[in-house]
C-alpha positions as YAML, in Angstrom:
chain: A
units: angstrom
residues:
- id: 1
  name: MET
  ca: [229.72, 56.39, 173.85]
- id: 2
  name: SER
  ca: [228.61, 56.09, 177.45]
- id: 3
  name: TYR
  ca: [230.98, 55.13, 180.24]
- id: 4
  name: VAL
  ca: [230.30, 53.93, 183.74]
- id: 5
  name: PRO
  ca: [231.00, 56.80, 186.16]
- id: 6
  name: TYR
  ca: [233.52, 56.49, 188.95]
- id: 7
  name: SER
  ca: [231.58, 55.59, 192.08]
- id: 8
  name: CYS
  ca: [232.74, 55.36, 195.68]
- id: 9
  name: ASP
  ca: [231.00, 55.13, 199.06]
- id: 10
  name: LEU
  ca: [231.99, 57.93, 201.42]
- id: 11
  name: ASP
  ca: [231.98, 57.93, 205.23]
- id: 12
  name: PRO
  ca: [229.41, 55.28, 206.31]
- id: 13
  name: GLU
  ca: [227.86, 57.69, 208.83]
- id: 14
  name: THR
  ca: [226.79, 59.95, 205.94]
- id: 15
  name: LYS
  ca: [225.22, 57.15, 203.85]
- id: 16
  name: THR
  ca: [226.48, 58.95, 200.74]
- id: 17
  name: THR
  ca: [228.03, 57.75, 197.51]
- id: 18
  name: LEU
  ca: [230.22, 59.91, 195.29]
- id: 19
  name: LYS
  ca: [229.62, 59.57, 191.55]
- id: 20
  name: VAL
  ca: [232.03, 61.29, 189.13]
- id: 21
  name: TYR
  ca: [231.84, 61.73, 185.35]
- id: 22
  name: LEU
  ca: [234.59, 63.05, 183.06]
- id: 23
  name: PHE
  ca: [233.63, 65.03, 179.95]
- id: 24
  name: LYS
  ca: [235.71, 66.53, 177.16]
- id: 25
  name: ASN
  ca: [234.84, 68.86, 174.27]
- id: 26
  name: VAL
  ca: [231.91, 70.31, 176.20]
- id: 27
  name: GLU
  ca: [229.97, 72.85, 174.14]
- id: 28
  name: ASN
  ca: [227.59, 74.26, 176.79]
- id: 29
  name: VAL
  ca: [230.05, 75.18, 179.57]
- id: 30
  name: GLU
  ca: [228.41, 78.58, 180.23]
- id: 31
  name: GLU
  ca: [224.99, 76.95, 180.61]
- id: 32
  name: ILE
  ca: [226.43, 74.30, 182.95]
- id: 33
  name: ARG
  ca: [228.23, 76.92, 185.01]
- id: 34
  name: GLY
  ca: [225.05, 79.00, 185.25]
- id: 35
  name: ASN
  ca: [222.99, 76.00, 186.39]
- id: 36
  name: VAL
  ca: [225.54, 75.09, 189.05]
- id: 37
  name: ILE
  ca: [225.91, 78.66, 190.35]
- id: 38
  name: SER
  ca: [222.13, 79.18, 190.49]
- id: 39
  name: GLY
  ca: [221.76, 75.94, 192.43]
- id: 40
  name: SER
  ca: [219.38, 74.35, 189.92]
- id: 41
  name: TRP
  ca: [221.95, 71.58, 189.39]
- id: 42
  name: LYS
  ca: [223.00, 69.68, 192.51]
- id: 43
  name: CYS
  ca: [226.58, 68.84, 191.58]
- id: 44
  name: ALA
  ca: [230.14, 70.14, 191.66]
- id: 45
  name: VAL
  ca: [231.93, 70.88, 188.40]
- id: 46
  name: ILE
  ca: [235.72, 70.72, 188.70]
- id: 47
  name: LYS
  ca: [238.64, 71.61, 186.42]
- id: 48
  name: PRO
  ca: [240.36, 68.29, 185.60]
- id: 49
  name: SER
  ca: [243.63, 70.12, 184.90]
- id: 50
  name: LEU
  ca: [244.06, 70.52, 188.69]
- id: 51
  name: ILE
  ca: [243.22, 66.93, 189.59]
- id: 52
  name: LEU
  ca: [246.13, 64.52, 189.76]
- id: 53
  name: ASP
  ca: [244.06, 61.52, 190.79]
- id: 54
  name: ILE
  ca: [240.38, 60.86, 191.49]
- id: 55
  name: PHE
  ca: [241.35, 60.10, 195.10]
- id: 56
  name: GLN
  ca: [241.91, 63.85, 195.54]
- id: 57
  name: VAL
  ca: [238.21, 64.42, 194.74]
- id: 58
  name: VAL
  ca: [237.13, 61.52, 197.00]
- id: 59
  name: VAL
  ca: [238.98, 63.03, 199.97]
- id: 60
  name: ALA
  ca: [237.52, 66.51, 199.35]
- id: 61
  name: ALA
  ca: [233.99, 65.10, 198.90]
- id: 62
  name: ASN
  ca: [234.26, 62.94, 202.01]
- id: 63
  name: LYS
  ca: [235.45, 65.93, 204.04]
- id: 64
  name: ALA
  ca: [232.48, 67.93, 202.64]
- id: 65
  name: VAL
  ca: [229.79, 65.37, 203.55]
- id: 66
  name: VAL
  ca: [231.24, 64.88, 207.03]
- id: 67
  name: ALA
  ca: [231.22, 68.67, 207.53]
- id: 68
  name: GLU
  ca: [227.62, 68.81, 206.30]
- id: 69
  name: LYS
  ca: [226.55, 66.04, 208.68]
- id: 70
  name: SER
  ca: [228.22, 67.75, 211.64]
- id: 71
  name: GLN
  ca: [226.91, 71.17, 210.55]
- id: 72
  name: ALA
  ca: [230.44, 72.52, 210.23]
- id: 73
  name: MET
  ca: [230.50, 73.58, 206.57]
- id: 74
  name: VAL
  ca: [232.38, 76.73, 205.66]
- id: 75
  name: THR
  ca: [230.42, 77.30, 202.42]
- id: 76
  name: ARG
  ca: [226.69, 77.34, 201.71]
- id: 77
  name: THR
  ca: [226.35, 74.00, 199.92]
- id: 78
  name: VAL
  ca: [228.03, 70.63, 200.13]
- id: 79
  name: TYR
  ca: [229.04, 70.98, 196.46]
- id: 80
  name: THR
  ca: [230.85, 74.28, 196.97]
- id: 81
  name: GLU
  ca: [232.38, 72.68, 200.05]
- id: 82
  name: ILE
  ca: [234.00, 70.07, 197.75]
- id: 83
  name: LEU
  ca: [235.64, 72.83, 195.69]
- id: 84
  name: PHE
  ca: [236.66, 74.68, 198.86]
- id: 85
  name: ASN
  ca: [238.24, 71.49, 200.24]
- id: 86
  name: LEU
  ca: [240.23, 70.90, 197.05]
- id: 87
  name: SER
  ca: [241.88, 74.30, 197.44]
- id: 88
  name: LEU
  ca: [244.52, 75.31, 199.96]
- id: 89
  name: SER
  ca: [243.03, 78.79, 200.18]
- id: 90
  name: LYS
  ca: [240.75, 79.62, 203.08]
- id: 91
  name: ASN
  ca: [239.18, 82.27, 200.84]
- id: 92
  name: ILE
  ca: [235.94, 80.77, 199.49]
- id: 93
  name: THR
  ca: [235.82, 82.92, 196.35]
- id: 94
  name: GLN
  ca: [239.42, 82.08, 195.42]
- id: 95
  name: SER
  ca: [238.79, 78.37, 196.01]
- id: 96
  name: LEU
  ca: [235.67, 78.29, 193.86]
- id: 97
  name: SER
  ca: [237.26, 80.24, 191.01]
- id: 98
  name: LYS
  ca: [240.46, 78.18, 191.04]
- id: 99
  name: PHE
  ca: [238.85, 74.72, 191.05]
- id: 100
  name: GLY
  ca: [235.44, 75.48, 189.55]
- id: 101
  name: VAL
  ca: [234.91, 75.47, 185.80]
- id: 102
  name: GLU
  ca: [234.95, 78.77, 183.97]
- id: 103
  name: LYS
  ca: [235.52, 78.29, 180.25]
- id: 104
  name: ASP
  ca: [237.27, 74.92, 180.26]
- id: 105
  name: GLN
  ca: [235.87, 72.47, 177.73]
- id: 106
  name: THR
  ca: [236.89, 69.50, 179.86]
- id: 107
  name: LEU
  ca: [235.23, 68.96, 183.20]
- id: 108
  name: LEU
  ca: [234.66, 66.57, 186.07]
- id: 109
  name: VAL
  ca: [231.07, 66.48, 187.29]
- id: 110
  name: CYS
  ca: [230.59, 65.18, 190.84]
- id: 111
  name: PHE
  ca: [227.33, 64.06, 192.41]
- id: 112
  name: LEU
  ca: [226.56, 63.02, 195.96]
- id: 113
  name: ILE
  ca: [224.03, 60.21, 195.97]
- id: 114
  name: THR
  ca: [221.95, 59.66, 199.11]
- id: 115
  name: HIS
  ca: [218.72, 57.90, 200.05]
- id: 116
  name: GLU
  ca: [216.92, 61.03, 198.83]
- id: 117
  name: GLY
  ca: [217.70, 60.15, 195.23]
- id: 118
  name: ASP
  ca: [220.06, 60.40, 192.31]
- id: 119
  name: GLU
  ca: [219.67, 63.33, 189.91]
- id: 120
  name: SER
  ca: [222.88, 62.56, 188.05]
- id: 121
  name: GLU
  ca: [221.33, 60.88, 185.00]
- id: 122
  name: SER
  ca: [219.05, 63.81, 184.15]
- id: 123
  name: ILE
  ca: [221.87, 66.33, 184.58]
- id: 124
  name: VAL
  ca: [224.43, 64.29, 182.64]
- id: 125
  name: ALA
  ca: [221.93, 64.05, 179.76]
- id: 126
  name: GLN
  ca: [222.02, 67.86, 179.46]
- id: 127
  name: ILE
  ca: [225.81, 68.07, 179.07]
- id: 128
  name: LYS
  ca: [226.76, 68.53, 175.41]
- id: 129
  name: GLY
  ca: [230.14, 66.85, 175.35]
- id: 130
  name: GLU
  ca: [231.93, 63.54, 175.04]
- id: 131
  name: MET
  ca: [231.88, 61.33, 178.11]
- id: 132
  name: SER
  ca: [235.28, 59.81, 178.83]
- id: 133
  name: PRO
  ca: [236.36, 57.06, 181.21]
- id: 134
  name: ILE
  ca: [237.86, 58.31, 184.49]
- id: 135
  name: SER
  ca: [240.98, 56.33, 183.58]
- id: 136
  name: GLU
  ca: [241.71, 59.11, 181.05]
- id: 137
  name: LEU
  ca: [241.81, 61.79, 183.76]
- id: 138
  name: GLU
  ca: [245.62, 61.92, 183.70]
- id: 139
  name: LYS
  ca: [245.47, 63.10, 180.05]
- id: 140
  name: PHE
  ca: [243.82, 66.31, 181.24]
- id: 141
  name: THR
  ca: [245.97, 66.89, 184.33]
- id: 142
  name: ASP
  ca: [248.47, 69.73, 184.08]
- id: 143
  name: ILE
  ca: [251.26, 68.88, 186.56]
- id: 144
  name: THR
  ca: [252.61, 72.45, 186.45]
- id: 145
  name: GLN
  ca: [249.18, 73.85, 187.41]
- id: 146
  name: VAL
  ca: [248.73, 71.19, 190.10]
- id: 147
  name: LYS
  ca: [252.11, 71.98, 191.67]
- id: 148
  name: SER
  ca: [251.35, 75.69, 191.55]
- id: 149
  name: ALA
  ca: [247.88, 75.27, 193.09]
- id: 150
  name: TYR
  ca: [249.27, 73.19, 195.95]
- id: 151
  name: LYS
  ca: [252.49, 75.22, 196.36]
- id: 152
  name: LEU
  ca: [254.69, 72.26, 195.44]
- id: 153
  name: ASN
  ca: [256.99, 73.86, 192.85]
- id: 154
  name: ASN
  ca: [260.06, 72.97, 194.92]
- id: 155
  name: LEU
  ca: [259.13, 69.28, 195.11]
- id: 156
  name: LYS
  ca: [261.89, 67.40, 193.28]
- id: 157
  name: SER
  ca: [259.94, 64.31, 192.29]
- id: 158
  name: ASN
  ca: [256.35, 63.54, 191.30]
- id: 159
  name: VAL
  ca: [256.49, 60.16, 193.07]
- id: 160
  name: ASP
  ca: [254.74, 61.25, 196.27]
- id: 161
  name: LEU
  ca: [252.78, 64.14, 194.78]
- id: 162
  name: LEU
  ca: [249.34, 62.61, 195.45]
- id: 163
  name: ASP
  ca: [250.26, 61.82, 199.06]
- id: 164
  name: VAL
  ca: [251.40, 65.40, 199.65]
- id: 165
  name: ILE
  ca: [248.26, 66.86, 198.01]
- id: 166
  name: VAL
  ca: [245.91, 64.65, 200.04]
- id: 167
  name: ALA
  ca: [247.78, 65.51, 203.23]
- id: 168
  name: LYS
  ca: [247.39, 69.21, 202.44]
- id: 169
  name: ILE
  ca: [243.65, 68.79, 201.79]
- id: 170
  name: VAL
  ca: [243.13, 66.88, 205.03]
- id: 171
  name: THR
  ca: [245.17, 69.28, 207.17]
- id: 172
  name: LYS
  ca: [243.91, 72.53, 205.60]
- id: 173
  name: ASN
  ca: [241.94, 73.52, 208.69]
- id: 174
  name: PHE
  ca: [244.90, 73.01, 211.02]
- id: 175
  name: VAL
  ca: [247.96, 74.11, 209.06]
- id: 176
  name: ALA
  ca: [248.78, 77.26, 207.12]
- id: 177
  name: HIS
  ca: [250.33, 75.91, 203.91]
...
């Protein structure tokens, strides 16, 4: 079954749209990982277990495209910049290994669509897994892992968890968490 991906316009200055697909039971994770690392696939592949809400990805992607436009990226590509922005670590390797897919069979695949084109359909066709609606993302989120990744183990309630995570993503460059 095919689902409509999550889609959201990012900063108007960048003229970029974020498109996100959720997959489960993916059989060719190693192939996907290899294609992303080699740069032959223009996308970011994220562990859904560390994503509380799609807004987290939107904020990281928006920060990445703004950094690309202003030539202030920390990483080599805008897609690795998304993974770097999701992490609190200022160590690029740690950020990519924590949020990037390794052997997980569930993954979020993010594309940045610009006037130059949209390669998402051809890449999505090569993923051997079940496409799921983004509304099912919470089924794959591991709150314990999320709290650990964002150093929120002492937070008493999950009520404001997304707000705290987004604030940490946005202020990463200015504050040592």
